[in-house]
N, CA, C and O atoms as a GROMACS GRO file, in nm:
protein
  180
    1MET      N    1   0.123  -0.151  -0.016
    1MET     CA    2   0.011  -0.046   0.006
    1MET      C    3   0.106   0.116  -0.033
    1MET      O    4   0.202   0.118   0.044
    2LYS      N    5   0.107   0.263  -0.138
    2LYS     CA    6   0.144   0.347  -0.125
    2LYS      C    7   0.064   0.468  -0.016
    2LYS      O    8  -0.051   0.457   0.026
    3LEU      N    9   0.148   0.566   0.011
    3LEU     CA   10   0.040   0.619   0.126
    3LEU      C   11   0.126   0.729   0.089
    3LEU      O   12   0.248   0.743   0.079
    4PRO      N   13  -0.015   0.834   0.063
    4PRO     CA   14   0.058   1.006   0.013
    4PRO      C   15   0.136   1.070   0.065
    4PRO      O   16   0.149   1.068   0.188
    5VAL      N   17   0.214   1.149  -0.018
    5VAL     CA   18   0.323   1.236   0.070
    5VAL      C   19   0.295   1.302   0.214
    5VAL      O   20   0.219   1.398   0.231
    6GLY      N   21   0.362   1.241   0.309
    6GLY     CA   22   0.378   1.290   0.410
    6GLY      C   23   0.299   1.250   0.536
    6GLY      O   24   0.323   1.280   0.653
    7MET      N   25   0.190   1.168   0.481
    7MET     CA   26   0.058   1.079   0.517
    7MET      C   27   0.184   0.921   0.556
    7MET      O   28   0.188   0.824   0.479
    8ALA      N   29   0.234   0.925   0.627
    8ALA     CA   30   0.368   0.804   0.604
    8ALA      C   31   0.413   0.845   0.733
    8ALA      O   32   0.391   0.778   0.834
    9GLN      N   33   0.477   0.958   0.732
    9GLN     CA   34   0.518   1.006   0.865
    9GLN      C   35   0.363   1.074   1.014
    9GLN      O   36   0.379   1.076   1.136
   10ARG      N   37   0.287   1.099   0.968
   10ARG     CA   38   0.163   1.059   1.048
   10ARG      C   39   0.148   0.950   1.041
   10ARG      O   40   0.171   0.941   1.162
   11TYR      N   41   0.123   0.819   1.004
   11TYR     CA   42   0.071   0.713   1.065
   11TYR      C   43   0.202   0.690   1.223
   11TYR      O   44   0.184   0.654   1.339
   12GLN      N   45   0.301   0.724   1.159
   12GLN     CA   46   0.421   0.685   1.201
   12GLN      C   47   0.397   0.747   1.350
   12GLN      O   48   0.412   0.683   1.454
   13GLU      N   49   0.353   0.895   1.338
   13GLU     CA   50   0.346   0.983   1.461
   13GLU      C   51   0.184   0.812   1.561
   13GLU      O   52   0.170   0.730   1.653
   14MET      N   53   0.112   0.880   1.425
   14MET     CA   54  -0.008   0.793   1.609
   14MET      C   55   0.023   0.673   1.562
   14MET      O   56  -0.040   0.656   1.458
   15ALA      N   57   0.080   0.595   1.584
   15ALA     CA   58   0.107   0.479   1.610
   15ALA      C   59   0.244   0.524   1.740
   15ALA      O   60   0.218   0.511   1.860
   16LYS      N   61   0.307   0.548   1.719
   16LYS     CA   62   0.398   0.614   1.860
   16LYS      C   63   0.314   0.641   1.998
   16LYS      O   64   0.322   0.577   2.103
   17CYS      N   65   0.246   0.732   1.975
   17CYS     CA   66   0.146   0.782   2.056
   17CYS      C   67   0.062   0.685   2.107
   17CYS      O   68   0.038   0.695   2.228
   18GLY      N   69   0.008   0.592   2.047
   18GLY     CA   70   0.000   0.463   2.093
   18GLY      C   71   0.005   0.402   2.197
   18GLY      O   72  -0.062   0.385   2.299
   19GLN      N   73   0.176   0.342   2.117
   19GLN     CA   74   0.200   0.249   2.235
   19GLN      C   75   0.238   0.338   2.353
   19GLN      O   76   0.230   0.281   2.462
   20TYR      N   77   0.264   0.424   2.356
   20TYR     CA   78   0.379   0.529   2.452
   20TYR      C   79   0.149   0.460   2.562
   20TYR      O   80   0.096   0.382   2.641
   21PHE      N   81   0.131   0.549   2.490
   21PHE     CA   82  -0.099   0.555   2.596
   21PHE      C   83  -0.037   0.354   2.589
   21PHE      O   84  -0.008   0.352   2.708
   22SER      N   85  -0.021   0.289   2.567
   22SER     CA   86  -0.085   0.155   2.580
   22SER      C   87   0.046   0.123   2.677
   22SER      O   88   0.020   0.077   2.788
   23ARG      N   89   0.159   0.140   2.649
   23ARG     CA   90   0.267   0.149   2.790
   23ARG      C   91   0.187   0.173   2.913
   23ARG      O   92   0.111   0.080   2.942
   24LEU      N   93   0.188   0.274   2.990
   24LEU     CA   94   0.174   0.364   2.974
   24LEU      C   95   0.013   0.277   3.122
   24LEU      O   96   0.002   0.294   3.244
   25ALA      N   97  -0.068   0.201   3.028
   25ALA     CA   98  -0.240   0.269   3.098
   25ALA      C   99  -0.130   0.111   3.137
   25ALA      O  100  -0.162   0.094   3.255
   26GLN      N  101  -0.016  -0.017   3.100
   26GLN     CA  102   0.029  -0.113   3.148
   26GLN      C  103   0.057  -0.126   3.301
   26GLN      O  104   0.004  -0.182   3.397
   27ARG      N  105   0.201  -0.025   3.271
   27ARG     CA  106   0.207   0.054   3.396
   27ARG      C  107   0.157   0.043   3.503
   27ARG      O  108   0.175  -0.023   3.605
   28LEU      N  109   0.047   0.165   3.444
   28LEU     CA  110  -0.036   0.234   3.573
   28LEU      C  111  -0.137   0.016   3.625
   28LEU      O  112  -0.199   0.002   3.730
   29ASN      N  113  -0.127  -0.056   3.564
   29ASN     CA  114  -0.209  -0.088   3.592
   29ASN      C  115  -0.333  -0.110   3.546
   29ASN      O  116  -0.407  -0.201   3.583
   30LEU      N  117  -0.376   0.029   3.410
   30LEU     CA  118  -0.508   0.073   3.456
   30LEU      C  119  -0.539   0.022   3.292
   30LEU      O  120  -0.458   0.011   3.199
   31THR      N  121  -0.717  -0.008   3.294
   31THR     CA  122  -0.852  -0.037   3.177
   31THR      C  123  -0.750   0.072   3.054
   31THR      O  124  -0.640   0.123   3.076
   32PRO      N  125  -0.867   0.086   2.882
   32PRO     CA  126  -0.795   0.244   2.873
   32PRO      C  127  -0.960   0.306   2.919
   32PRO      O  128  -0.961   0.404   2.844
   33ASP      N  129  -1.039   0.310   2.962
   33ASP     CA  130  -1.105   0.389   3.022
   33ASP      C  131  -1.092   0.423   3.180
   33ASP      O  132  -1.164   0.509   3.230
   34GLU      N  133  -0.998   0.353   3.253
   34GLU     CA  134  -0.928   0.398   3.342
   34GLU      C  135  -0.782   0.584   3.318
   34GLU      O  136  -0.748   0.695   3.360
   35LEU      N  137  -0.753   0.433   3.183
   35LEU     CA  138  -0.650   0.515   3.196
   35LEU      C  139  -0.724   0.702   3.166
   35LEU      O  140  -0.687   0.804   3.224
   36ASP      N  141  -0.814   0.692   3.079
   36ASP     CA  142  -0.870   0.822   3.016
   36ASP      C  143  -0.929   0.914   3.144
   36ASP      O  144  -0.967   1.028   3.172
   37SER      N  145  -0.914   0.820   3.182
   37SER     CA  146  -0.972   0.885   3.314
   37SER      C  147  -0.901   0.927   3.447
   37SER      O  148  -0.954   0.991   3.537
   38HIS      N  149  -0.791   0.888   3.447
   38HIS     CA  150  -0.696   0.893   3.538
   38HIS      C  151  -0.603   1.027   3.460
   38HIS      O  152  -0.526   1.098   3.524
   39LEU      N  153  -0.622   1.039   3.349
   39LEU     CA  154  -0.511   1.212   3.209
   39LEU      C  155  -0.644   1.332   3.302
   39LEU      O  156  -0.637   1.423   3.385
   40MET      N  157  -0.740   1.269   3.235
   40MET     CA  158  -0.852   1.405   3.232
   40MET      C  159  -0.823   1.437   3.408
   40MET      O  160  -0.780   1.550   3.430
   41ALA      N  161  -0.842   1.355   3.520
   41ALA     CA  162  -0.815   1.458   3.605
   41ALA      C  163  -0.717   1.509   3.708
   41ALA      O  164  -0.735   1.566   3.816
   42SER      N  165  -0.539   1.446   3.602
   42SER     CA  166  -0.414   1.489   3.547
   42SER      C  167  -0.432   1.591   3.514
   42SER      O  168  -0.377   1.680   3.579
   43GLN      N  169  -0.509   1.624   3.410
   43GLN     CA  170  -0.484   1.795   3.296
   43GLN      C  171  -0.567   1.890   3.405
   43GLN      O  172  -0.555   2.011   3.387
   44THR      N  173  -0.676   1.832   3.549
   44THR     CA  174  -0.809   1.980   3.594
   44THR      C  175  -0.675   1.952   3.678
   44THR      O  176  -0.611   2.051   3.711
   45ALA      N  177  -0.656   1.903   3.692
   45ALA     CA  178  -0.492   1.925   3.818
   45ALA      C  179  -0.504   2.019   3.852
   45ALA      O  180  -0.422   2.066   3.932
   0.00000   0.00000   0.00000
């Protein structure tokens, strides 16, 4: 599959972001919903 110019970099960044949050949830032993709540609480705190 060939991506339009610039899209490959964008998808690469999205994948890195997904890996970061996946590892964070695993490290904190949280479900995806709990991670959302945790991030929202720390953003408003």
